[in-house]
C-alpha positions as CSV (number, residue, x, y, z in Angstrom):
1,X,0.3,-0.2,0.5
2,X,1.2,3.4,-1.4
3,X,0.5,6.7,0.5
4,X,1.3,10.1,-1.1
5,X,1.3,13.5,-0.3
6,X,0.7,15.1,-2.4
7,X,1.4,19.3,-2.7
8,X,-0.5,21.6,-1.2
9,X,-2.8,23.8,-2.9
10,X,-5.0,27.2,-2.1
11,X,-8.3,26.1,-3.6
12,X,-10.1,23.4,-1.9
13,X,-13.3,23.7,-4.8
14,X,-10.7,23.0,-7.0
15,X,-10.1,19.3,-6.0
16,X,-13.2,18.5,-4.6
17,X,-14.1,19.3,-8.7
18,X,-11.4,16.6,-9.7
19,X,-11.7,13.9,-7.2
20,X,-15.4,14.3,-8.3
21,X,-15.3,14.4,-12.0
22,X,-14.5,12.0,-14.9
23,X,-10.8,12.1,-14.0
24,X,-8.0,12.9,-17.1
25,X,-9.0,9.4,-18.9
26,X,-12.5,8.8,-17.5
27,X,-11.0,6.7,-14.7
28,X,-13.2,7.9,-12.1
29,X,-15.4,5.5,-11.1
30,X,-18.7,6.5,-9.0
31,X,-16.7,8.8,-6.9
32,X,-18.5,8.7,-3.3
33,X,-17.2,9.5,0.4
34,X,-16.2,6.8,2.3
35,X,-15.4,8.7,5.5
36,X,-15.1,12.6,6.9
37,X,-14.7,13.9,9.8
38,X,-18.6,14.4,10.3
39,X,-20.7,11.4,9.9
40,X,-23.2,14.3,8.1
41,X,-21.0,16.0,6.6
42,X,-22.5,16.0,2.5
43,X,-21.6,13.6,-0.2
44,X,-22.0,15.1,-3.4
45,X,-21.4,11.5,-5.3
46,X,-24.4,10.0,-3.1
47,X,-26.8,13.0,-1.7
48,X,-28.4,14.8,-5.1
49,X,-28.8,17.6,-2.7
50,X,-25.0,17.9,-2.2
51,X,-23.0,20.0,-3.7
52,X,-19.2,20.7,-4.3
53,X,-20.1,24.3,-3.4
54,X,-21.3,23.3,0.0
55,X,-18.9,20.4,1.3
56,X,-15.8,23.0,0.2
57,X,-17.4,25.7,3.0
58,X,-17.2,23.4,5.1
59,X,-14.4,21.9,5.1
60,X,-12.9,25.5,4.7
61,X,-14.7,26.8,7.7
62,X,-11.8,26.9,9.4
63,X,-10.4,28.6,7.5
64,X,-12.7,31.5,6.6
65,X,-12.9,31.7,10.7
66,X,-9.4,33.2,10.5
67,X,-8.4,37.1,9.8
68,X,-7.8,37.4,6.4
69,X,-4.2,38.5,6.6
70,X,-3.2,34.7,9.2
71,X,-5.3,32.5,6.5
72,X,-2.4,30.6,5.0
73,X,-1.9,30.4,1.2
74,X,-1.3,26.8,0.3
75,X,-4.3,25.4,3.0
76,X,-5.3,22.5,0.9
77,X,-3.9,19.3,2.3
78,X,-4.2,16.2,-0.1
79,X,-3.1,12.4,0.7
80,X,-3.8,9.4,-2.0
81,X,-3.5,5.6,-1.0
82,X,-3.6,3.1,-3.4
83,X,-3.1,-0.7,-2.7
84,X,-1.1,-2.7,-4.6
85,X,-2.3,-4.6,-7.9
86,X,-3.0,-7.5,-6.6
87,X,-4.7,-6.7,-2.8
88,X,-8.4,-7.9,-3.0
89,X,-11.0,-5.3,-3.5
90,X,-11.4,-3.5,-0.1
91,X,-15.1,-2.3,0.7
92,X,-15.8,0.8,1.8
93,X,-15.9,0.2,5.4
94,X,-12.3,-1.3,5.3
95,X,-11.0,2.6,3.0
96,X,-12.6,4.1,5.9
97,X,-10.8,2.7,8.8
98,X,-7.7,3.6,6.4
99,X,-8.5,6.7,6.0
100,X,-9.1,7.4,9.8
101,X,-5.7,5.6,10.4
102,X,-4.3,7.9,8.1
103,X,-5.1,11.7,9.3
104,X,-4.4,10.3,12.8
105,X,-0.7,9.0,12.4
106,X,-0.4,11.9,9.9
107,X,-1.5,14.8,12.3
108,X,-4.1,16.3,10.4
109,X,-7.1,14.4,13.4
110,X,-5.3,12.8,16.2
111,X,-7.7,10.2,17.2
112,X,-9.6,11.6,20.2
113,X,-8.5,15.4,19.6
114,X,-12.2,17.1,18.7
115,X,-10.3,20.3,17.1
116,X,-8.7,18.9,14.8
117,X,-8.3,19.6,11.3
118,X,-11.7,19.0,8.8
119,X,-11.2,16.1,6.3
120,X,-13.2,13.9,4.2
121,X,-11.8,10.8,1.7
122,X,-13.4,10.1,-1.6
123,X,-13.2,6.8,-3.4
124,X,-13.4,7.1,-7.0
125,X,-12.0,3.8,-8.0
126,X,-11.3,0.2,-6.8
127,X,-7.8,0.3,-5.5
128,X,-7.4,3.4,-4.1
129,X,-9.3,6.6,-1.9
130,X,-7.8,10.7,-2.2
131,X,-8.2,12.0,1.3
132,X,-8.8,16.2,1.2
133,X,-8.0,18.0,4.5
134,X,-7.6,21.9,5.4
135,X,-4.5,23.1,7.4
136,X,-6.3,25.3,10.2
137,X,-7.5,23.2,13.0
138,X,-11.3,24.3,14.7
139,X,-9.2,26.3,17.4
140,X,-6.8,28.4,14.6
141,X,-4.0,26.5,15.3
142,X,-1.8,24.7,12.7
143,X,-1.9,20.8,12.7
144,X,1.6,19.4,13.8
145,X,2.4,17.4,10.8
146,X,6.3,16.7,11.5
147,X,8.0,13.8,9.4
148,X,3.8,13.4,7.8
149,X,5.5,11.3,4.8
150,X,7.6,8.9,6.9
151,X,5.0,8.2,9.1
152,X,2.7,7.5,7.0
153,X,4.7,5.1,4.8
154,X,5.6,3.1,8.8
155,X,1.3,3.1,9.0
156,X,1.0,2.0,5.6
157,X,3.1,-1.4,6.9
158,X,0.8,-1.9,9.5
159,X,-2.3,-1.2,7.5
160,X,-1.0,-4.6,5.0
161,X,-0.5,-6.3,8.1
162,X,-3.3,-6.2,9.4
163,X,-5.6,-6.1,6.4
164,X,-3.7,-9.1,4.6
165,X,-2.4,-7.1,1.6
166,X,0.7,-7.8,0.1
167,X,4.1,-6.4,1.8
168,X,5.9,-3.8,0.8
169,X,9.7,-3.1,1.4
170,X,9.9,-0.1,3.7
171,X,12.6,2.8,2.8
172,X,14.9,5.0,4.4
173,X,14.1,8.2,2.7
174,X,16.7,7.5,0.1
175,X,15.1,6.7,-2.8
176,X,14.6,8.8,-6.2
177,X,11.3,10.9,-6.7
178,X,9.2,8.7,-9.0
179,X,7.6,10.0,-11.9
180,X,3.9,10.9,-11.6
181,X,1.2,9.8,-13.1
182,X,0.7,12.8,-15.4
183,X,4.7,12.0,-16.2
184,X,4.0,8.7,-16.8
185,X,1.0,9.3,-19.1
186,X,2.6,11.6,-20.7
187,X,4.8,9.5,-21.9
188,X,2.9,6.7,-22.8
189,X,0.7,9.4,-24.7
190,X,4.7,10.4,-26.8
191,X,5.7,6.3,-27.5
192,X,9.0,7.2,-24.8
193,X,10.4,4.3,-23.2
194,X,10.0,5.7,-20.1
195,X,9.0,8.7,-18.5
196,X,10.7,12.4,-18.7
197,X,12.3,12.4,-15.0
198,X,13.8,8.5,-15.7
199,X,15.6,9.2,-19.0
200,X,17.0,12.1,-17.6
201,X,18.3,10.7,-14.4
202,X,19.8,7.7,-16.5
203,X,21.6,10.7,-19.4
204,X,23.3,12.1,-15.8
205,X,24.6,8.6,-14.3
206,X,26.0,7.8,-17.5
207,X,27.9,11.6,-18.3
208,X,28.9,11.0,-14.0
209,X,30.0,6.9,-14.7
210,X,34.1,7.6,-14.4
211,X,33.7,11.5,-15.3
212,X,37.6,12.5,-14.2
213,X,36.5,16.2,-13.9
214,X,33.5,18.5,-13.7
215,X,33.9,19.7,-17.0
216,X,34.1,16.1,-18.5
217,X,31.2,15.5,-16.6
218,X,29.0,18.3,-18.4
219,X,30.9,17.8,-21.2
220,X,29.7,13.9,-21.2
221,X,26.1,15.0,-19.7
222,X,25.9,17.4,-23.3
223,X,26.7,14.4,-25.4
224,X,24.1,12.1,-24.1
225,X,21.7,14.9,-26.2
226,X,19.6,16.5,-23.3
227,X,19.7,20.1,-22.7
228,X,21.7,21.6,-19.8
229,X,21.5,25.1,-18.3
230,X,24.4,25.7,-15.9
231,X,23.4,28.4,-13.2
232,X,26.3,30.8,-12.8
233,X,27.8,32.5,-10.4
234,X,29.2,35.9,-10.7
235,X,33.3,34.7,-11.1
236,X,31.4,32.5,-13.7
237,X,31.6,29.2,-11.8
238,X,28.4,26.7,-11.6
239,X,26.3,26.7,-8.6
240,X,23.8,24.5,-10.0
241,X,22.7,22.3,-13.5
242,X,18.9,21.3,-15.0
243,X,18.6,19.8,-17.5
244,X,15.6,19.0,-20.4
245,X,14.7,16.3,-22.9
246,X,14.9,17.8,-26.0
247,X,11.1,18.4,-27.1
248,X,9.8,17.9,-23.8
249,X,8.1,21.1,-23.2
250,X,5.0,22.6,-20.8
251,X,1.5,24.4,-22.5
252,X,3.5,27.7,-22.3
253,X,6.3,26.1,-25.2
254,X,9.3,25.9,-22.5
255,X,11.3,23.5,-21.7
256,X,10.3,21.3,-18.5
257,X,13.5,21.9,-16.3
258,X,14.8,19.2,-14.0
259,X,17.3,19.8,-11.2
260,X,20.3,16.9,-10.6
261,X,19.0,17.3,-7.0
262,X,14.9,16.6,-7.7
263,X,16.0,13.4,-10.2
264,X,18.0,11.5,-7.2
265,X,19.4,12.6,-3.7
266,X,23.6,11.8,-4.6
267,X,23.0,13.9,-7.9
268,X,22.8,17.8,-7.3
269,X,25.8,19.5,-8.3
270,X,27.7,19.9,-4.8
271,X,27.3,15.8,-4.2
272,X,28.8,15.3,-7.4
273,X,31.8,17.5,-6.7
274,X,32.5,16.0,-3.6
275,X,32.3,12.5,-5.6
276,X,35.0,14.2,-8.0
277,X,37.2,15.9,-5.4
278,X,37.6,12.3,-4.3
279,X,38.8,9.9,-6.9
280,X,40.5,13.0,-8.7
281,X,43.1,12.1,-11.2
282,X,42.3,9.5,-12.5
283,X,44.8,7.8,-15.0
284,X,44.5,6.7,-18.6
285,X,43.6,3.0,-19.6
286,X,47.5,0.9,-19.2
287,X,49.0,0.1,-22.2
288,X,49.7,-3.6,-21.2
289,X,48.3,-5.7,-19.3
290,X,50.3,-8.8,-17.8
291,X,52.3,-10.1,-20.9
292,X,49.8,-9.6,-23.9
293,X,48.1,-7.2,-25.8
294,X,44.7,-7.0,-25.9
295,X,42.1,-4.5,-27.2
296,X,41.5,-1.0,-25.2
297,X,37.6,-2.7,-24.0
298,X,38.9,-6.1,-23.2
299,X,41.8,-4.7,-20.8
300,X,39.6,-2.3,-19.0
301,X,37.4,-5.6,-18.7
302,X,39.8,-7.2,-17.0
303,X,41.0,-4.3,-14.9
304,X,37.6,-4.0,-14.1
305,X,37.2,-7.7,-12.7
306,X,40.7,-7.0,-10.5
307,X,39.0,-3.7,-9.2
308,X,35.9,-5.3,-8.2
309,X,37.5,-8.0,-6.8
310,X,39.2,-6.0,-4.5
311,X,36.1,-4.0,-3.4
312,X,33.7,-7.5,-2.3
313,X,37.2,-8.2,-0.2
314,X,37.2,-4.6,1.6
315,X,33.4,-4.7,2.0
316,X,34.1,-8.0,3.8
317,X,37.2,-6.7,6.2
318,X,36.7,-2.7,6.2
319,X,33.8,-0.4,7.6
320,X,30.4,0.4,6.8
321,X,31.6,3.5,5.2
322,X,33.7,2.2,2.9
323,X,30.8,-0.7,1.8
324,X,28.9,2.4,1.0
325,X,31.8,3.3,-0.9
326,X,32.8,0.2,-2.8
327,X,28.5,0.0,-3.7
328,X,28.4,3.7,-5.5
329,X,31.2,2.6,-7.2
330,X,29.6,-0.3,-8.5
331,X,27.0,1.5,-9.9
332,X,29.1,3.5,-12.0
333,X,30.9,0.6,-13.4
334,X,27.4,-0.5,-14.1
335,X,26.8,2.2,-16.1
336,X,29.8,2.2,-18.0
337,X,29.3,-1.2,-18.9
338,X,25.4,-0.1,-19.8
339,X,27.0,2.6,-22.7
340,X,29.8,0.7,-24.2
341,X,28.5,-2.6,-24.1
342,X,28.2,-5.2,-26.5
343,X,24.2,-5.1,-28.6
344,X,22.9,-8.4,-27.0
345,X,23.7,-7.2,-23.8
346,X,22.8,-3.5,-23.5
347,X,19.4,-3.8,-22.6
348,X,20.1,-6.1,-19.6
349,X,22.7,-4.3,-18.9
350,X,21.2,-1.2,-18.8
351,X,18.0,-2.3,-17.0
352,X,20.7,-4.1,-14.1
353,X,22.2,-0.6,-13.8
354,X,18.8,0.6,-13.4
355,X,17.8,-1.5,-10.3
356,X,20.9,-0.6,-8.9
357,X,20.6,2.6,-8.6
358,X,18.4,2.2,-5.7
359,X,21.1,0.3,-4.2
360,X,23.9,2.7,-4.2
361,X,22.4,4.9,-2.2
362,X,21.0,4.0,2.1
363,X,21.7,6.7,5.0
364,X,25.2,5.1,5.8
365,X,27.6,7.5,4.7
366,X,30.1,6.6,1.8
367,X,33.7,7.3,2.9
368,X,34.5,8.8,-1.2
369,X,38.0,8.0,-1.5
370,X,37.6,4.2,-1.3
371,X,35.5,4.5,-4.7
372,X,38.7,5.5,-6.9
373,X,39.7,1.9,-8.2
374,X,36.1,1.4,-9.1
375,X,35.4,5.1,-10.6
376,X,39.0,5.0,-12.9
377,X,37.6,1.2,-13.8
378,X,34.6,2.6,-15.4
379,X,36.2,5.8,-16.0
380,X,39.0,3.3,-18.6
381,X,36.0,1.3,-19.9
382,X,33.8,4.6,-20.9
383,X,36.9,6.2,-23.1
384,X,38.0,2.2,-24.3
385,X,35.1,2.4,-26.2
386,X,32.4,-0.6,-27.4
387,X,32.8,-4.0,-26.9
388,X,32.0,-6.2,-29.2
389,X,29.9,-9.3,-29.0
390,X,32.4,-11.5,-29.5
391,X,36.5,-12.2,-29.6
392,X,38.7,-11.5,-26.7
393,X,36.0,-8.4,-26.2
394,X,33.3,-11.2,-24.9
395,X,35.4,-13.2,-23.4
396,X,36.4,-10.3,-21.3
397,X,32.9,-9.3,-21.2
398,X,31.8,-13.0,-19.5
399,X,34.6,-12.7,-17.0
400,X,33.5,-9.2,-15.5
401,X,29.9,-9.8,-15.4
402,X,31.1,-12.9,-13.5
403,X,32.2,-10.7,-10.8
404,X,29.6,-8.3,-10.9
405,X,26.8,-11.2,-10.7
406,X,29.0,-11.7,-7.1
407,X,28.9,-8.8,-6.2
408,X,25.6,-7.5,-6.7
409,X,24.4,-10.5,-4.9
410,X,26.7,-9.6,-2.0
411,X,25.7,-5.9,-2.3
412,X,21.9,-7.6,-1.4
413,X,23.1,-9.6,1.0
414,X,24.6,-6.4,2.8
415,X,21.8,-4.1,2.4
416,X,19.3,-7.3,3.5
417,X,22.0,-7.4,7.0
418,X,21.5,-3.6,8.0
419,X,17.0,-3.8,7.5
420,X,17.6,-1.6,4.2
421,X,15.6,-3.7,2.2
422,X,14.3,-1.8,-0.7
423,X,18.1,-1.6,-1.7
424,X,18.0,-5.8,-0.7
425,X,15.4,-5.9,-3.7
426,X,16.6,-3.4,-6.1
427,X,20.5,-5.6,-5.9
428,X,18.8,-8.4,-6.4
429,X,17.0,-7.6,-8.9
430,X,19.9,-6.1,-11.0
431,X,21.6,-9.4,-10.4
432,X,18.8,-11.2,-12.1
433,X,19.3,-8.7,-15.4
434,X,23.3,-9.3,-14.4
435,X,23.0,-13.0,-15.0
436,X,21.0,-12.9,-17.9
437,X,23.6,-11.1,-19.7
438,X,26.2,-12.9,-18.4
439,X,24.6,-16.2,-20.9
440,X,24.3,-14.4,-23.5
441,X,27.7,-13.1,-23.5
442,X,29.3,-16.9,-22.4
443,X,27.3,-19.0,-24.2
444,X,29.6,-19.0,-27.8
445,X,32.8,-18.9,-25.7
446,X,31.7,-21.3,-23.1
447,X,31.0,-23.8,-25.5
448,X,34.1,-23.7,-27.8
449,X,36.3,-24.2,-24.9
450,X,33.7,-27.3,-24.2
451,X,34.1,-28.2,-27.7
452,X,38.0,-27.7,-27.4
453,X,38.3,-29.8,-24.1
454,X,35.8,-32.7,-25.3
455,X,38.2,-33.3,-28.6
456,X,41.4,-33.3,-26.0
457,X,42.9,-37.0,-26.2
458,X,41.9,-39.0,-23.2
459,X,45.4,-39.0,-21.6
460,X,45.6,-35.2,-21.5
461,X,42.1,-35.3,-20.1
462,X,43.1,-37.6,-17.0
463,X,46.3,-35.3,-16.4
464,X,43.7,-32.5,-15.9
465,X,41.5,-34.4,-14.0
466,X,44.3,-35.3,-11.8
467,X,45.0,-31.9,-11.3
468,X,41.7,-31.1,-10.3
469,X,42.0,-33.8,-7.7
470,X,45.2,-32.8,-6.0
471,X,44.0,-29.2,-5.7
472,X,40.4,-29.3,-4.6
473,X,39.7,-33.2,-3.6
474,X,36.5,-31.8,-2.0
475,X,35.2,-30.8,-5.3
476,X,37.1,-32.9,-8.4
477,X,33.7,-34.9,-8.4
478,X,31.1,-32.1,-8.4
479,X,32.9,-30.2,-11.1
480,X,33.8,-33.3,-13.1
481,X,30.4,-34.1,-13.3
482,X,29.2,-30.6,-14.3
483,X,28.3,-29.6,-18.0
484,X,31.3,-26.9,-17.6
485,X,33.8,-29.6,-16.6
486,X,35.0,-29.8,-20.5
487,X,35.3,-25.9,-20.8
488,X,37.7,-26.2,-17.6
489,X,39.9,-28.6,-19.0
490,X,40.2,-26.7,-22.2
491,X,41.7,-23.8,-20.1
492,X,43.7,-26.0,-18.0
493,X,44.9,-27.4,-21.1
494,X,46.0,-23.9,-22.5
495,X,47.5,-22.5,-19.5
496,X,49.3,-25.6,-19.3
497,X,50.3,-24.9,-23.6
498,X,51.1,-21.5,-22.4
499,X,53.5,-22.6,-19.6
500,X,51.7,-21.7,-16.5
501,X,52.0,-23.9,-13.2
502,X,48.4,-25.5,-13.8
503,X,48.4,-26.6,-10.3
504,X,49.5,-23.0,-9.0
505,X,47.2,-21.4,-11.3
506,X,44.0,-23.0,-10.1
507,X,44.7,-22.6,-6.6
508,X,45.0,-19.5,-6.7
509,X,41.4,-19.1,-8.7
510,X,40.4,-21.6,-6.1
511,X,41.0,-19.1,-3.3
512,X,41.0,-16.1,-4.8
513,X,37.3,-15.3,-3.1
514,X,34.3,-18.2,-2.1
515,X,32.7,-20.1,-4.7
516,X,29.7,-21.4,-2.7
517,X,27.3,-18.8,-3.7
518,X,28.4,-19.7,-7.2
519,X,26.0,-21.6,-10.0
520,X,28.1,-23.3,-11.8
521,X,31.9,-24.5,-10.4
522,X,33.4,-24.7,-13.4
523,X,32.1,-22.0,-14.9
524,X,33.7,-19.8,-12.7
525,X,37.1,-21.4,-11.9
526,X,37.5,-20.7,-16.5
527,X,37.1,-17.3,-16.2
528,X,39.1,-17.3,-12.7
529,X,41.9,-18.9,-14.7
530,X,41.5,-17.2,-17.7
531,X,41.9,-13.9,-15.7
532,X,45.0,-14.7,-13.8
533,X,46.3,-16.6,-17.2
534,X,46.7,-12.6,-18.6
535,X,48.1,-11.5,-15.2
536,X,50.7,-14.1,-14.0
537,X,53.6,-14.3,-15.6
538,X,54.0,-18.1,-16.8
539,X,57.9,-19.7,-16.0
540,X,59.2,-21.1,-19.3
541,X,60.0,-24.4,-19.0
542,X,60.5,-27.3,-21.2
543,X,57.6,-29.5,-21.6
544,X,57.1,-32.5,-23.5
545,X,53.8,-33.0,-24.1
546,X,53.3,-29.0,-24.9
547,X,53.6,-28.6,-29.3
548,X,52.9,-25.0,-29.2
549,X,54.4,-22.2,-26.9
550,X,52.3,-19.5,-27.5
551,X,51.7,-17.2,-25.0
552,X,48.5,-17.1,-23.2
553,X,47.5,-14.2,-24.2
554,X,43.9,-14.7,-25.3
555,X,43.1,-18.3,-24.6
556,X,39.5,-17.6,-25.0
557,X,39.7,-15.5,-28.1
558,X,41.8,-18.1,-30.0
559,X,39.7,-21.0,-29.3
560,X,37.8,-20.9,-32.1
561,X,41.0,-21.5,-34.1
562,X,43.1,-23.9,-31.7
563,X,43.0,-27.4,-31.7
564,X,45.0,-30.0,-29.6
565,X,47.6,-31.8,-31.2
566,X,45.9,-35.5,-31.5
567,X,49.1,-38.2,-30.4
């Protein structure tokens, strides 16, 4: 059940006419009162003798009783309470009880207060009611409405339990503002994929992902194709900014602007500057990685996998401020990947990033300097350009997605342990879409590796199985029973051919982080070995079984043409 306190207005009669009218799309059905401050309150919906004007005069009487100079300009209070689509249809009596609880908890009409504000609850649909009240009490004083929004939310959580309704995850006040119903209807009417507020929030996040400084942020924001208006000081420095979609105008044909702070709490210019200042001087992409040359997108993804691993360690071993910073950094990495991913995965990555955005904010204060490495990785992803959907780019993308799935799952657990229900749910949803992106990316390289592994001579496969038994005796049977065993054998073979000590490499891969949460142990070890093969210097040594001493440069990227020598 969702409560929403609307902006206070100045015309009671205007709101009454809307509530009893047909609605903007003829969606109001049988408007009528379900409850009011006085049981004898006239109901224009059911009583032919009652009028809108009479109801307005009754509600506004305490306001009109004040001297004119003491009357508030905005005296009309408006709250809507909506049930979930899957909830049962409540009766008028149920909604009347809910209305009384809401005006009591928000301070409009505390229980037993005979001089409280006047109010009325109107129902014009099965799933919600509107409560209208005037913000002058019978005794001429103003109501005490401190923290009314939070109290309304808390009361709705209790109502859900009492009426057996869907339990909505409680928030902590750090969520971005949701689009209004009018914004959603406009998006539908214009055929947009989302309301302007949500599209602009995504554009700003994309511009911020890995931005090295304020100038780069604004340059990338303009490149996103949105209108940008800076509020400048006399010195020429920006004091704030606002954005608008091109062509999005109001009735006066003026652009509809949204300031950064109205898009999300952490997108105001002061908050952005704080993040940029704590992670200044982001370096460019390294020229080489390990022993080999890779495409720029692949190198950036290998770097990202490495720093995400480090972030997972620090989240587990350091304080909450560090963990909160790492979550922000992971969010920027996801935004960077969503901009540069291959066409087959870009949509899933975009949805994952949009869900995880909620998991990047909580009441825990982030230590911004702790997100430096992840912001640098996001910077490198963006500046390395789009990744291809095949070859070494595909393998590197699979690698980083495998790590990010775990990171997002860890984030969900971290939030859940601290009672952050909305953030935990958002992270779980992000993980679902990341898994889909991983499957779309990893299927081809894993299939090719599996084919390679199945063609290995029996003696070679037995040797690699012996390595598994020696290093991971408690997991060897499970690994050889998994569908990914052939790909794991292929990866061990390619590492061996490159001159690596496969037992040492496998030991390092297995102890890099826990394996219990992996859906496929073999797939996880494949990507860890793939990554370590790039980072670890092989030890040159003569090996009788090795036929082609090629480097460990791109075992997955070369798998389509490499074939084991038959003996």
